N, C-alpha and C positions, 0 to 999 in steps of 0.2 A: 155207834158206828154210822158215819155219814158216807153213803155210797154214791159214787158217780157212775152212771151207766152211759158210756159213749155209744152213739148209734142206737139208743134205746127206743127210738120210734120205728126201728126196722122190724123185720119178721122175728128173728130169734130174740133180739133185744127187748121187744115189747112183751113177749111172753115171759121173759126173765124178770122184767120190771113188775109185771103182775104178780109173779110168785114172791118177789121180795116184799112187795107191799102187803101181800096176804100174810107173810111171816112177821110183819111189824118193823121191817128195817126202814130207817130214814133214807129215802132214795131220791136222787136227782138225775135228770136226763139231759145230756147235751147232744144235740143232733142238728145238723145244718139243714135237714129236711130235703136234701137233694133227691133222696130215694126213700126216705122214711115217711111216715104219715102222722101228722099232728094228732089225729083222732085216736091213735093207737095207745096213747098214754094220757093220764090226767094233765090238764093244761097248767095246773099250778106247780108242777114239778118239771116242766119242759122248758129248756133254755136253748134258743136257736143260735148256737155258737159253732163256728167252724174251727176245727182243730188247727188250721193254718194260722189263726189269729191268736198268737201267744199272749198278747197283752190282755185280751178279754178272758182268755182261759186262766191266766194267772190271777186276775181279779176275782173270777168266779171261785177258784179254789180257796182263796183267802176268805171271801165272804161266807162261803158255805162250810168252811172248816172241813173240807173233804179229807178222809183218811184211808179210803179204799176205792179202787177204780176197777170196774168191769168194762173191758174194752172190746166192743163189737164193731165200731165204726170202720167200714171198709167197703170198697166195691168188690163184687163177688161173681162176676160173669166171666167164665173162662174164655169164651169166644171173643168177647169185647177186649179182654186183656191181650189176646193175641193180635188183634187188629189195632189196638191203641195202648201199647204198654206204658207210655209215659204217664198217662193219668193214673194208672195203677201204682206206679212207683211214687208219684207225688201224693196221692190220697192215702194209700195203704202204708207206705213205708215212711216217707218224709213226715207225714202227720203223726205217725206213731212216735217218731223221734221227738217231735214237738211235745207230745203228751208226756213222754218220759222225762224230758227236760224240765217241764213244769212240775211234775211230781217230785223230782229231786229238789228243786228250789223250794218247794212247799213242804218238804219232809214227809211226803206221802209214801209209805213203804209197802203197800199191799196192792198187787195187780193180779187180776184174773184175765187171761188173754184168750180171745177167740181165734183158734187156728183151724187147720183143715187137714183132712186125710189126703188132700191132693198133693201135700208136700212129699208123700211117698213115691209119687210118680207111677211108672209102669211096673206092676208086680208080675214077676215070672212065676207061673204055677198057680195053684189054687189055695195056697196056705193062708191062714189068717194073719193079719197084720198086727204085730205087737209094737209097743212104743220104741223098741230097740231096732225095728226094721230100718234098714238104710233109707234115708230120705234122698230122693232124686227127682225134684220137681221138674216138670216138663213143659210148663206154661208160665207166663208172667204172673198171673194171679197166684199160683202156687209158690212161685219164687218170692213174692212179696211176703207171704205168710212165713215161709222158711227163714227169710232174712230177719223178719221181726222177731222170730223165736231166738235167733242167734244174738241179736242185739239185747234182748231181755236177759239172756244168760250172761252176757258180758256186763250189763248194768248191775245184775245181781252180785257178780263177783267183785265189782269195784265199789258199789255203794250199799250192798247189803239188802237189795230189793227182795222182798218175799213175793214169789209169784206162783201161780197155778196156770198151766197151759192146757187147754182142751182142744184136741184134734177131732173135730166133728166128722162123722161120715154124713150121709145124705139126710139133712133135716127135712121133715115133711109133716103133714097133718095140720090141725088147727086146734085152738083152745076148745076144751070139751063142752063149753056152754053153747057152742055153735053159732054165736052171733057177734062177739066183740072183737076177736082177733083171728086172723088167718093170713095166708100167704098172698101178697098183693104186690107183684112186681110189674113194671112196665118198661121194656118188654119182659115177658115171663120166660126165664131160662130153664126152669126146672120141670122135670118130667111129669110128676103127678098132677099139679095144677094145669099144665098144658094139655094133658090128656083129658082131664075133666072138663076143661073149657071147650075142647073139641067136641066132646059128647054133648055138652049143653047147647052148643051153637050149630051142631050138625056139620062141622067142618072136619077135614081130614087132619090127622096127626102124622108128622114126619118122623120116621125112625132113621137116626143118623148112623148108618153102618149095619150091615147084616153079615159081615164076614169076620167078626171077631172070633178068637179061639175059645168059644163058650158053647154049651150044649145047643142053644138055638141061634147062635151067631150074633146075638145082641149083647150089649154091655150089661154087666152085673154089678149092682150096688147094694150097700147095706143101708137100709132106710130106718131112721130113728125119729120118733115123734118129738116135735119141738118142745112139748111140755116136759118130756124126760130130760132134754138138754137143759131146760131152765132149772129143774130140780138139782142137777149136778152143780150148777153155779152156786146155789144157796148152800149146798153141802160144803163146798170149798171154802166158803166164808168162815165156817165154824169148826172145821176139822183140822187139827194139828197135822194130820197125815198128809194134807194137801200142800204143805209148805215146800216150795221149790220142787214141784213135781209136774210131770207131763202125763196126760192121760188121753187114751182113745175113748171116744164116746160113740158106740155103735152097739149092735145087737149080736153080732157074730153070725148073722144069717144074710145071704145074698138073694136078690131078686132080679131077674132079667127085665129088660125093657118090655119084651113081649108078655111076660107074666104080669107086669104092672098093667098093661093095657087090658089084658083078659080080666083082671080083678076089677078094674074100673068099669068095664062093661057089665060085669056081674052086679056090682053095687048100684050103678045108675040105671040098670036095665035099658040101656041105650046102645045102639050099634055105633062102633067107632071105626071109621075108615082109615086105612093106613097108606101112607106114601113112603117109598123107600128112597132115602137120600144117601149121600156119601158120608163117610166118617168126618167128624169134626176134628180139627187140629187140637191136640192136647188131651184127648179122651183116652184114659187107660181102659183096658178090657174088663178088669175085675178089681174091685176094692171092697174088702170085707174086714171088719175089725175083729181083733181079739180083745174083748172088754174085761178080761179077768182082773187086771190090775186095779181099775177104778172100783170094781165090785168088792175086791178084797180090802182095799185101803179106805174107801169112803163109804162102803156099804150101799153103793148106788147100783140099782138094777133098772132096766127099762120096764115100766109097768104099762105103758100105753102104746108100745111100738109094734104090736102085731100089724101085719099089712092091712088086715080088715079094719082095725081101728083107725089107722093112719088115713086110709082112703075115705072111710065113712065120715070122719070129722072134717076132712078137707071138703068133701062134697056137701055136707050140711052147711058149712060156712059159706060156700059158693052159692048155694040156693038161697040163703038168707041175705046175701049181699049181691044181688043181681047187677048192681050198677058198676061193679068192679071191672 
């Protein structure tokens, strides 16, 4: 099995590449490095190709005899997508269409697609989100993921594409060796690394909204360790149950923004000052997964996704990589 990982130099992609290599899969990475990091993957498997360049992509598929694609490559900042939606539709949607076109031309029939819980939009009430929950994306980033899912389903019906789609909840944490892989975005849009960075630098962290319909007024999210996400992708490569399936990847437990800050203070033993800001456009109040389907069909369960482990590994990586 010759596996192409698009966006494999990014946060979730690089953790998945590490897991694939550990399991002995022949793995190649295509990443334009606009937001990924070349040091996150071995240099001999990294190819700096943009998915907009269909000629280079076609040549690569033929030369490497690719037969399976794991597609991570995408922009993933909700606020940025609201401010500049066109680059999201170009990079996330149009480039996915390019990739699918090349896959069809090269008779590549297996795709694992990185989607998002944001496609569900605003959830009314506190119930857990299942794969059959109505999708109502409320920001351009979420809409690009939703549209990609629909295109994949159409391609599957017309061309027989075998797909697995994972809707991630909030990926967090770092590789458990504490030094090689971690979350490194610029700017950093995600809560846990932002809070840890504030603790390390002694700067305040901004809470975006204190008036949500939650117990402490701040948003609640389901945080899942990035290594648990990586393991799910490897399982999907080898399980017949994953064929033409969509799965939530989460823990079934939610944590508020304030509870995250409290746990970060506890682990770092540093005081974190808080500023209160307005709500961000496109932020639902509560997103928590029901992960029963993926557990039942793939035998997947989160093993590293306790809040303590997530924050401790993220903090360890940050301390060992102070230049980030």
